[in-house]
N, C-alpha and C positions, 0 to 999 in steps of 0.2 A: 330415521324413520323416514324422511324425505328423500333419501338416497334410495331406499327400498320402494318407495311409491315410483319414483321416477325410472327406476330400472324395471320394474315389474308393469308399469304403464300400458306399453303395447300389449302384454298378453291379457291383462285386465279388460282393456279395451276391447280386444277381439272376442274374449269370451263373453261380455256383455252384449257386444252388438250380434252376436251367432245367437244367442239366447231370444232375440227380439224378432227373430224372422227375417226373412230375404227383403222384403219390402221396406219394413220399418228399419231393419238394420242398415240398409244402404242410406236410408234419408237420415238417420241418426248418425252414421258414420259420417256423412257429407258435412252434417252440423256440427260435429266435433273438430272435424280437420278446419272447417272455416273459423271455428272458436279458437283453436290453437293459434293459427294465424292473426286472429284478432288480438289476442293478448300479448302475443311478441310484439304487434305494432303499437298497442297501448303504451307498453313498457318502454318500448323505444322512443315515443313521443315525449315520455316523463323524463327519461334520461336527456333528450335533446333538450327540453326546457331547463333542465337542473343546469345543463352545461351553458346555456344561452344566459341564464341568470348569474352564474358564477363568473363568465366572461364579462358580461356588461358591467357587473358591480365591481370586479376587481379592476378593469380598464378605468371606469370612471373615478372610483375611489382612489385610484393611484393619481389620477390625472387631478383630481382635486385636494390632493394630499391628506386624505384620510388615515389617521394610523390604523394600522393593521388591515390594510386593505385587502390583501390576499386571503387573511383568516376570515374577515367578514364575508367577503364573496364567496369563500368555501361554505360558510356556515349558511349563508342564503340559498346556495346552490343544493346543499343537502336537505334543506327545510321545504324545497320547492315541491317534493314529491308529497307532502301534505298538504291537501288542498285546503284552502283560506286560512287555517289556523297556521301552518308552516309559514307563508310569507309574513302573515302578521307577526309571528312570534320572530322573524328576521328582521323586520323593519325597528321593531322595538329593541330588538339586541344591538342593531347597527347604531341606532340614535343613541342608545344608553351607553356603549362603548365609546363612541364619538364624543359624546358631551362629557364624560369622565375623564377622558385622556386630553381634555383641554382643546378639542376642534371648535373654531371660531365661526364656520359656516354652515351651521346646522340648516338654515332656511334652504341654501343651495342644495345641499345633501336631501332633504326632505323634497324638494321640488324635482331633483332626478327621481328618486326613489316612486314619487307618486305617479310622473310620467311614464316611467318603466312599466309601473303596475298596470296602467291604463292601456299601454301597447301589449304588454302579454295577455293580460287578462281578456282584452276584446279582440286583438288581432293575431298574435303568434300562436296561442293556446288552442283557439278554436279552429285554426288553419292546420296546425299539427295533428290535433285530435280529429279533424275530418278526413284529413289525408291519411291517416293510420287506422283510422275504424270506419272509414268511408261513411260517414254520417256529416250532413250538411253542417257548416258552422254555425248556421243560425239555431239548428235543432241541437247542438252541442252546449251553446248558451242557455237556451230555455231548459234543457236536461239538467244543467248545472244549477240552476235557479230553483226548478223543480225537486232536485235532489237535496238542495239546502233547506228547503219547505218541509220536505217529508222525513229527512232524516239526519239533518245537522251536517257535520264533518264527514260522517261515514255516507251519508248519502250524495254528498258533493263528490267523495272519492269514486263511490260506486255507479254514479249516474251515467257516464258515458261508456263504460263496459256494458251496462244493463241496457241502454239504447241500442247499442251495437248488436247484443246478442239478440234481443228481440228482433231487430231487422234481420239478422242471419236467419232465425227460425222462421219468421213470416216469408221471406224470399224463398225459402227451401221448402216448406210446407206448401207454398202455392205452387213452386215449379212442380212438385211431385203430384200434386192435384191435378196439374194440366196435364202432365204425362200419362197419368192413369186414366183420364177422360179420354185422352185420343186412342189409349190401347184398348178400350171396352168396344165390343162390337156394335154396330149400328143395327137395332131390330127394326125389320121393315113391317 
């Protein structure tokens, strides 16, 4: 079904936009193009965050002598795409596997993970999300906190795309109104 939706998307989009009329169709066409770019950048940012987590965890875990360093780094990287819960499960998995396999420096390991999470959650993630979706890092952090309060994990996951979507719609509608007002004849 996904394949059919993807293959038929251009035709469906053209039919829907043509039914909206010339003015509305061009406005919503521009909005859907912007949203397509936005979602691609958002997914790219999530992939970069996952790769960064995998790389950092694997390198540091290997340097610290943590058993199954690459496997634990891979698990943490994969879970990075699930906001809040994913990294929390990854930390629990890393610490549990490390303690059961006889790793003796759990405090060093916990210190690294805590430091990395602070860096990623308050520096790297807002930077990548703001670059990818063109929303300021402060607004990304506020959006993540608001998304958590309003919708929990789903709210966190959807907060950045929703903020960016609202920005796109607002900017496009404002620009459309501005050009419409310029085209109106001035009555003397």
